[in-house]
N, CA, C and O atoms as a GROMACS GRO file, in nm:
protein
  412
    1MET      N    1   0.451  -0.406  -2.204
    1MET     CA    2   0.470  -0.424  -2.062
    1MET      C    3   0.337  -0.398  -1.995
    1MET      O    4   0.272  -0.296  -2.017
    2LYS      N    5   0.298  -0.493  -1.914
    2LYS     CA    6   0.172  -0.489  -1.846
    2LYS      C    7   0.185  -0.388  -1.720
    2LYS      O    8   0.280  -0.396  -1.641
    3ARG      N    9   0.087  -0.300  -1.708
    3ARG     CA   10   0.081  -0.202  -1.596
    3ARG      C   11   0.012  -0.272  -1.476
    3ARG      O   12  -0.086  -0.344  -1.494
    4ILE      N   13   0.059  -0.252  -1.363
    4ILE     CA   14   0.008  -0.312  -1.241
    4ILE      C   15  -0.083  -0.205  -1.176
    4ILE      O   16  -0.034  -0.100  -1.135
    5PRO      N   17  -0.213  -0.232  -1.166
    5PRO     CA   18  -0.306  -0.135  -1.115
    5PRO      C   19  -0.269  -0.085  -0.970
    5PRO      O   20  -0.212  -0.160  -0.891
    6LEU      N   21  -0.301   0.035  -0.940
    6LEU     CA   22  -0.284   0.086  -0.805
    6LEU      C   23  -0.417   0.060  -0.723
    6LEU      O   24  -0.527   0.065  -0.777
    7HIS      N   25  -0.400   0.033  -0.596
    7HIS     CA   26  -0.514   0.022  -0.509
    7HIS      C   27  -0.498   0.131  -0.406
    7HIS      O   28  -0.386   0.170  -0.372
    8THR      N   29  -0.608   0.182  -0.356
    8THR     CA   30  -0.611   0.277  -0.245
    8THR      C   31  -0.700   0.227  -0.136
    8THR      O   32  -0.815   0.188  -0.158
    9THR      N   33  -0.645   0.228  -0.014
    9THR     CA   34  -0.718   0.193   0.105
    9THR      C   35  -0.715   0.313   0.197
    9THR      O   36  -0.610   0.373   0.223
   10GLU      N   37  -0.838   0.348   0.247
   10GLU     CA   38  -0.849   0.462   0.334
   10GLU      C   39  -0.919   0.426   0.462
   10GLU      O   40  -1.014   0.347   0.463
   11VAL      N   41  -0.872   0.484   0.571
   11VAL     CA   42  -0.936   0.483   0.703
   11VAL      C   43  -0.935   0.632   0.744
   11VAL      O   44  -0.866   0.713   0.681
   12PRO      N   45  -1.011   0.667   0.850
   12PRO     CA   46  -1.010   0.814   0.881
   12PRO      C   47  -0.873   0.866   0.905
   12PRO      O   48  -0.800   0.814   0.989
   13GLY      N   49  -0.835   0.971   0.831
   13GLY     CA   50  -0.710   1.038   0.849
   13GLY      C   51  -0.585   0.970   0.784
   13GLY      O   52  -0.473   1.020   0.794
   14LYS      N   53  -0.610   0.853   0.716
   14LYS     CA   54  -0.493   0.776   0.660
   14LYS      C   55  -0.532   0.717   0.526
   14LYS      O   56  -0.645   0.673   0.507
   15VAL      N   57  -0.431   0.716   0.428
   15VAL     CA   58  -0.451   0.656   0.307
   15VAL      C   59  -0.330   0.569   0.267
   15VAL      O   60  -0.218   0.618   0.282
   16ALA      N   61  -0.343   0.454   0.222
   16ALA     CA   62  -0.232   0.370   0.176
   16ALA      C   63  -0.256   0.351   0.027
   16ALA      O   64  -0.368   0.322  -0.013
   17VAL      N   65  -0.150   0.365  -0.058
   17VAL     CA   66  -0.152   0.334  -0.191
   17VAL      C   67  -0.064   0.210  -0.217
   17VAL      O   68   0.054   0.208  -0.182
   18TRP      N   69  -0.121   0.112  -0.275
   18TRP     CA   70  -0.045  -0.014  -0.290
   18TRP      C   71  -0.076  -0.088  -0.417
   18TRP      O   72  -0.172  -0.056  -0.488
   19GLN      N   73   0.006  -0.189  -0.447
   19GLN     CA   74  -0.011  -0.269  -0.572
   19GLN      C   75  -0.012  -0.414  -0.527
   19GLN      O   76   0.045  -0.450  -0.424
   20LEU      N   77  -0.080  -0.495  -0.607
   20LEU     CA   78  -0.084  -0.644  -0.592
   20LEU      C   79   0.022  -0.693  -0.687
   20LEU      O   80   0.005  -0.690  -0.809
   21VAL      N   81   0.138  -0.741  -0.628
   21VAL     CA   82   0.248  -0.787  -0.707
   21VAL      C   83   0.285  -0.930  -0.660
   21VAL      O   84   0.314  -0.954  -0.543
   22ASP      N   85   0.281  -1.017  -0.750
   22ASP     CA   86   0.318  -1.161  -0.717
   22ASP      C   87   0.252  -1.209  -0.594
   22ASP      O   88   0.317  -1.267  -0.507
   23HIS      N   89   0.119  -1.186  -0.583
   23HIS     CA   90   0.032  -1.232  -0.471
   23HIS      C   91   0.076  -1.167  -0.342
   23HIS      O   92   0.061  -1.228  -0.236
   24ALA      N   93   0.127  -1.049  -0.344
   24ALA     CA   94   0.165  -0.971  -0.221
   24ALA      C   95   0.121  -0.826  -0.239
   24ALA      O   96   0.124  -0.773  -0.350
   25ALA      N   97   0.083  -0.764  -0.133
   25ALA     CA   98   0.051  -0.620  -0.137
   25ALA      C   99   0.186  -0.547  -0.113
   25ALA      O  100   0.248  -0.563  -0.008
   26ARG      N  101   0.227  -0.470  -0.210
   26ARG     CA  102   0.346  -0.384  -0.202
   26ARG      C  103   0.301  -0.243  -0.176
   26ARG      O  104   0.230  -0.184  -0.257
   27ILE      N  105   0.343  -0.189  -0.064
   27ILE     CA  106   0.294  -0.052  -0.021
   27ILE      C  107   0.383   0.051  -0.088
   27ILE      O  108   0.505   0.045  -0.073
   28LEU      N  109   0.325   0.144  -0.163
   28LEU     CA  110   0.392   0.251  -0.229
   28LEU      C  111   0.408   0.376  -0.147
   28LEU      O  112   0.516   0.436  -0.140
   29ARG      N  113   0.302   0.412  -0.087
   29ARG     CA  114   0.314   0.529   0.005
   29ARG      C  115   0.192   0.537   0.103
   29ARG      O  116   0.088   0.477   0.079
   30VAL      N  117   0.208   0.609   0.209
   30VAL     CA  118   0.114   0.633   0.309
   30VAL      C  119   0.092   0.784   0.320
   30VAL      O  120   0.188   0.860   0.324
   31GLN      N  121  -0.027   0.824   0.325
   31GLN     CA  122  -0.060   0.972   0.342
   31GLN      C  123  -0.138   0.980   0.480
   31GLN      O  124  -0.243   0.918   0.498
   32LEU      N  125  -0.083   1.058   0.571
   32LEU     CA  126  -0.150   1.088   0.694
   32LEU      C  127  -0.213   1.221   0.672
   32LEU      O  128  -0.145   1.323   0.681
   33THR      N  129  -0.339   1.224   0.645
   33THR     CA  130  -0.410   1.343   0.596
   33THR      C  131  -0.416   1.456   0.700
   33THR      O  132  -0.423   1.573   0.663
   34ALA      N  133  -0.415   1.422   0.822
   34ALA     CA  134  -0.427   1.522   0.929
   34ALA      C  135  -0.295   1.572   0.976
   34ALA      O  136  -0.292   1.652   1.070
   35GLU      N  137  -0.185   1.531   0.919
   35GLU     CA  138  -0.047   1.560   0.955
   35GLU      C  139   0.010   1.654   0.861
   35GLU      O  140  -0.029   1.659   0.744
   36ALA      N  141   0.110   1.737   0.910
   36ALA     CA  142   0.177   1.835   0.823
   36ALA      C  143   0.324   1.825   0.828
   36ALA      O  144   0.393   1.919   0.790
   37PHE      N  145   0.375   1.715   0.872
   37PHE     CA  146   0.525   1.693   0.873
   37PHE      C  147   0.579   1.689   0.734
   37PHE      O  148   0.505   1.660   0.640
   38THR      N  149   0.703   1.717   0.718
   38THR     CA  150   0.771   1.706   0.590
   38THR      C  151   0.774   1.568   0.545
   38THR      O  152   0.813   1.481   0.624
   39ALA      N  153   0.735   1.536   0.423
   39ALA     CA  154   0.736   1.405   0.371
   39ALA      C  155   0.874   1.344   0.381
   39ALA      O  156   0.974   1.416   0.380
   40TYR      N  157   0.879   1.211   0.391
   40TYR     CA  158   1.008   1.142   0.402
   40TYR      C  159   0.991   0.999   0.357
   40TYR      O  160   0.879   0.949   0.343
   41ARG      N  161   1.106   0.932   0.335
   41ARG     CA  162   1.119   0.793   0.294
   41ARG      C  163   1.162   0.708   0.407
   41ARG      O  164   1.238   0.752   0.493
   42LEU      N  165   1.114   0.585   0.408
   42LEU     CA  166   1.159   0.487   0.502
   42LEU      C  167   1.236   0.378   0.437
   42LEU      O  168   1.207   0.351   0.321
   43PRO      N  169   1.328   0.312   0.496
   43PRO     CA  170   1.382   0.340   0.631
   43PRO      C  171   1.484   0.448   0.634
   43PRO      O  172   1.529   0.482   0.744
   44SER      N  173   1.527   0.507   0.523
   44SER     CA  174   1.644   0.601   0.522
   44SER      C  175   1.613   0.734   0.600
   44SER      O  176   1.703   0.803   0.647
   45ARG      N  177   1.485   0.765   0.609
   45ARG     CA  178   1.442   0.891   0.676
   45ARG      C  179   1.479   1.014   0.589
   45ARG      O  180   1.485   1.126   0.639
   46THR      N  181   1.504   0.990   0.459
   46THR     CA  182   1.531   1.102   0.368
   46THR      C  183   1.414   1.187   0.349
   46THR      O  184   1.307   1.138   0.312
   47GLU      N  185   1.427   1.318   0.373
   47GLU     CA  186   1.315   1.407   0.366
   47GLU      C  187   1.285   1.438   0.208
   47GLU      O  188   1.375   1.441   0.124
   48LEU      N  189   1.161   1.459   0.181
   48LEU     CA  190   1.115   1.489   0.047
   48LEU      C  191   1.041   1.618   0.050
   48LEU      O  192   0.918   1.617   0.046
   49PRO      N  193   1.113   1.734   0.058
   49PRO     CA  194   1.046   1.860   0.079
   49PRO      C  195   0.947   1.898  -0.034
   49PRO      O  196   0.858   1.980  -0.011
   50GLY      N  197   0.957   1.843  -0.151
   50GLY     CA  198   0.864   1.872  -0.260
   50GLY      C  199   0.735   1.799  -0.261
   50GLY      O  200   0.643   1.831  -0.336
   51ALA      N  201   0.730   1.698  -0.174
   51ALA     CA  202   0.613   1.611  -0.168
   51ALA      C  203   0.507   1.666  -0.077
   51ALA      O  204   0.535   1.755   0.004
   52GLN      N  205   0.388   1.618  -0.088
   52GLN     CA  206   0.277   1.661  -0.008
   52GLN      C  207   0.309   1.634   0.145
   52GLN      O  208   0.350   1.523   0.178
   53PRO      N  209   0.290   1.731   0.233
   53PRO     CA  210   0.319   1.705   0.370
   53PRO      C  211   0.227   1.586   0.423
   53PRO      O  212   0.114   1.564   0.380
   54GLY      N  213   0.290   1.516   0.519
   54GLY     CA  214   0.215   1.407   0.576
   54GLY      C  215   0.230   1.270   0.500
   54GLY      O  216   0.165   1.170   0.529
   55THR      N  217   0.319   1.277   0.405
   55THR     CA  218   0.343   1.153   0.316
   55THR      C  219   0.472   1.078   0.358
   55THR      O  220   0.576   1.136   0.385
   56ILE      N  221   0.456   0.948   0.361
   56ILE     CA  222   0.566   0.856   0.382
   56ILE      C  223   0.574   0.768   0.257
   56ILE      O  224   0.476   0.706   0.216
   57THR      N  225   0.694   0.764   0.199
   57THR     CA  226   0.725   0.674   0.094
   57THR      C  227   0.828   0.575   0.142
   57THR      O  228   0.870   0.580   0.258
   58PHE      N  229   0.870   0.483   0.053
   58PHE     CA  230   0.968   0.379   0.098
   58PHE      C  231   1.085   0.369   0.000
   58PHE      O  232   1.070   0.382  -0.121
   59ASP      N  233   1.201   0.344   0.057
   59ASP     CA  234   1.316   0.320  -0.029
   59ASP      C  235   1.303   0.198  -0.123
   59ASP      O  236   1.346   0.200  -0.238
   60VAL      N  237   1.241   0.091  -0.067
   60VAL     CA  238   1.203  -0.027  -0.137
   60VAL      C  239   1.072  -0.055  -0.093
   60VAL      O  240   1.045  -0.048   0.027
   61TYR      N  241   0.975  -0.090  -0.191
   61TYR     CA  242   0.833  -0.099  -0.153
   61TYR      C  243   0.820  -0.229  -0.066
   61TYR      O  244   0.850  -0.339  -0.112
   62PRO      N  245   0.777  -0.211   0.055
   62PRO     CA  246   0.763  -0.322   0.148
   62PRO      C  247   0.630  -0.400   0.125
   62PRO      O  248   0.534  -0.346   0.070
   63ASP      N  249   0.627  -0.526   0.168
   63ASP     CA  250   0.502  -0.595   0.160
   63ASP      C  251   0.428  -0.550   0.294
   63ASP      O  252   0.479  -0.474   0.376
   64LEU      N  253   0.309  -0.602   0.306
   64LEU     CA  254   0.225  -0.559   0.414
   64LEU      C  255   0.285  -0.595   0.549
   64LEU      O  256   0.269  -0.519   0.645
   65VAL      N  257   0.351  -0.704   0.561
   65VAL     CA  258   0.406  -0.740   0.693
   65VAL      C  259   0.520  -0.643   0.728
   65VAL      O  260   0.526  -0.597   0.842
   66ASP      N  261   0.609  -0.611   0.633
   66ASP     CA  262   0.716  -0.514   0.662
   66ASP      C  263   0.666  -0.373   0.690
   66ASP      O  264   0.716  -0.303   0.778
   67ALA      N  265   0.566  -0.332   0.613
   67ALA     CA  266   0.505  -0.199   0.632
   67ALA      C  267   0.446  -0.189   0.772
   67ALA      O  268   0.461  -0.088   0.840
   68ARG      N  269   0.378  -0.295   0.814
   68ARG     CA  270   0.316  -0.299   0.951
   68ARG      C  271   0.424  -0.287   1.056
   68ARG      O  272   0.402  -0.224   1.160
   69GLU      N  273   0.544  -0.347   1.032
   69GLU     CA  274   0.650  -0.343   1.129
   69GLU      C  275   0.712  -0.198   1.132
   69GLU      O  276   0.744  -0.144   1.238
   70MET      N  277   0.725  -0.141   1.016
   70MET     CA  278   0.784  -0.004   1.009
   70MET      C  279   0.696   0.106   1.068
   70MET      O  280   0.743   0.204   1.126
   71LEU      N  281   0.565   0.085   1.049
   71LEU     CA  282   0.470   0.185   1.088
   71LEU      C  283   0.361   0.121   1.180
   71LEU      O  284   0.242   0.140   1.157
   72SER      N  285   0.404   0.048   1.281
   72SER     CA  286   0.317  -0.028   1.366
   72SER      C  287   0.210   0.052   1.438
   72SER      O  288   0.114  -0.007   1.488
   73GLU      N  289   0.222   0.182   1.444
   73GLU     CA  290   0.121   0.256   1.517
   73GLU      C  291  -0.012   0.276   1.426
   73GLU      O  292  -0.113   0.331   1.469
   74HIS      N  293   0.000   0.229   1.303
   74HIS     CA  294  -0.113   0.252   1.217
   74HIS      C  295  -0.187   0.116   1.182
   74HIS      O  296  -0.221   0.091   1.066
   75ASP      N  297  -0.209   0.030   1.285
   75ASP     CA  298  -0.270  -0.103   1.273
   75ASP      C  299  -0.401  -0.094   1.201
   75ASP      O  300  -0.434  -0.181   1.121
   76ASP      N  301  -0.482   0.015   1.229
   76ASP     CA  302  -0.614   0.024   1.164
   76ASP      C  303  -0.598   0.038   1.013
   76ASP      O  304  -0.682  -0.014   0.939
   77LEU      N  305  -0.498   0.105   0.964
   77LEU     CA  306  -0.473   0.110   0.822
   77LEU      C  307  -0.431  -0.020   0.764
   77LEU      O  308  -0.479  -0.058   0.657
   78TRP      N  309  -0.342  -0.089   0.831
   78TRP     CA  310  -0.286  -0.215   0.784
   78TRP      C  311  -0.395  -0.327   0.787
   78TRP      O  312  -0.395  -0.416   0.702
   79ASP      N  313  -0.483  -0.322   0.882
   79ASP     CA  314  -0.601  -0.411   0.885
   79ASP      C  315  -0.689  -0.391   0.770
   79ASP      O  316  -0.740  -0.487   0.711
   80ALA      N  317  -0.710  -0.265   0.734
   80ALA     CA  318  -0.793  -0.224   0.623
   80ALA      C  319  -0.729  -0.272   0.486
   80ALA      O  320  -0.796  -0.326   0.398
   81VAL      N  321  -0.594  -0.246   0.478
   81VAL     CA  322  -0.523  -0.287   0.354
   81VAL      C  323  -0.530  -0.450   0.340
   81VAL      O  324  -0.549  -0.502   0.230
   82ARG      N  325  -0.515  -0.517   0.448
   82ARG     CA  326  -0.521  -0.662   0.446
   82ARG      C  327  -0.658  -0.704   0.394
   82ARG      O  328  -0.664  -0.798   0.315
   83GLY      N  329  -0.770  -0.638   0.435
   83GLY     CA  330  -0.900  -0.674   0.388
   83GLY      C  331  -0.910  -0.644   0.238
   83GLY      O  332  -0.963  -0.726   0.163
   84ASP      N  333  -0.860  -0.530   0.193
   84ASP     CA  334  -0.868  -0.497   0.051
   84ASP      C  335  -0.776  -0.588  -0.034
   84ASP      O  336  -0.807  -0.622  -0.148
   85PHE      N  337  -0.661  -0.625   0.027
   85PHE     CA  338  -0.573  -0.707  -0.043
   85PHE      C  339  -0.642  -0.850  -0.069
   85PHE      O  340  -0.638  -0.904  -0.180
   86TRP      N  341  -0.698  -0.902   0.031
   86TRP     CA  342  -0.765  -1.036   0.007
   86TRP      C  343  -0.880  -1.020  -0.090
   86TRP      O  344  -0.900  -1.110  -0.172
   87ALA      N  345  -0.958  -0.910  -0.087
   87ALA     CA  346  -1.065  -0.891  -0.185
   87ALA      C  347  -1.004  -0.881  -0.323
   87ALA      O  348  -1.064  -0.934  -0.416
   88ALA      N  349  -0.888  -0.818  -0.344
   88ALA     CA  350  -0.836  -0.799  -0.475
   88ALA      C  351  -0.772  -0.935  -0.524
   88ALA      O  352  -0.778  -0.969  -0.642
   89LEU      N  353  -0.716  -1.004  -0.432
   89LEU     CA  354  -0.659  -1.137  -0.468
   89LEU      C  355  -0.768  -1.238  -0.508
   89LEU      O  356  -0.753  -1.313  -0.604
   90LEU      N  357  -0.881  -1.236  -0.428
   90LEU     CA  358  -0.985  -1.324  -0.474
   90LEU      C  359  -1.051  -1.284  -0.599
   90LEU      O  360  -1.092  -1.368  -0.678
   91ASP      N  361  -1.062  -1.161  -0.618
   91ASP     CA  362  -1.118  -1.104  -0.748
   91ASP      C  363  -1.029  -1.145  -0.866
   91ASP      O  364  -1.078  -1.179  -0.973
   92MET      N  365  -0.906  -1.142  -0.846
   92MET     CA  366  -0.810  -1.181  -0.949
   92MET      C  367  -0.825  -1.333  -0.978
   92MET      O  368  -0.819  -1.373  -1.094
   93ALA      N  369  -0.843  -1.409  -0.883
   93ALA     CA  370  -0.851  -1.555  -0.895
   93ALA      C  371  -0.989  -1.585  -0.966
   93ALA      O  372  -0.996  -1.674  -1.049
   94ASP      N  373  -1.092  -1.511  -0.932
   94ASP     CA  374  -1.217  -1.533  -0.998
   94ASP      C  375  -1.212  -1.499  -1.147
   94ASP      O  376  -1.268  -1.571  -1.230
   95ARG      N  377  -1.147  -1.391  -1.178
   95ARG     CA  378  -1.134  -1.345  -1.323
   95ARG      C  379  -1.054  -1.455  -1.397
   95ARG      O  380  -1.089  -1.490  -1.510
   96ARG      N  381  -0.947  -1.510  -1.335
   96ARG     CA  382  -0.869  -1.610  -1.405
   96ARG      C  383  -0.953  -1.731  -1.424
   96ARG      O  384  -0.946  -1.791  -1.531
   97ARG      N  385  -1.030  -1.771  -1.332
   97ARG     CA  386  -1.115  -1.889  -1.342
   97ARG      C  387  -1.216  -1.871  -1.446
   97ARG      O  388  -1.243  -1.964  -1.523
   98GLU      N  389  -1.276  -1.753  -1.453
   98GLU     CA  390  -1.379  -1.718  -1.555
   98GLU      C  391  -1.326  -1.718  -1.695
   98GLU      O  392  -1.393  -1.756  -1.791
   99SER      N  393  -1.199  -1.672  -1.703
   99SER     CA  394  -1.137  -1.665  -1.841
   99SER      C  395  -1.080  -1.805  -1.885
   99SER      O  396  -1.039  -1.824  -2.000
  100GLY      N  397  -1.080  -1.895  -1.794
  100GLY     CA  398  -1.022  -2.022  -1.821
  100GLY      C  399  -0.873  -2.036  -1.818
  100GLY      O  400  -0.816  -2.133  -1.868
  101ALA      N  401  -0.810  -1.937  -1.757
  101ALA     CA  402  -0.665  -1.926  -1.747
  101ALA      C  403  -0.610  -2.038  -1.657
  101ALA      O  404  -0.493  -2.074  -1.669
  102ASP      N  405  -0.689  -2.092  -1.569
  102ASP     CA  406  -0.642  -2.203  -1.482
  102ASP      C  407  -0.648  -2.335  -1.543
  102ASP      O  408  -0.617  -2.434  -1.476
  103ARG      N  409  -0.687  -2.346  -1.667
  103ARG     CA  410  -0.694  -2.480  -1.735
  103ARG      C  411  -0.572  -2.521  -1.799
  103ARG      O  412  -0.566  -2.629  -1.858
   0.00000   0.00000   0.00000
């Protein structure tokens, strides 16, 4: 079974951990590093008392569009994830082309 690499995108005070799955960014978790609220899951709002404070995880890993809708106040983070996503997608395409997988 092939492992899907994790990507991390950071802006001041915020970190998103995501994976490139089927040409989409799937958001695994968000860490608001300056916050101390009890970690929770979205959209259920289930608290995760054992997780690092300031963490938001998801019941189902959203794509970037859905994550932006759920946490719209963090546009700076989503803009940075979008940039990193395109860089990862283009890098993947370049590697495929170099290996001859597109032939």
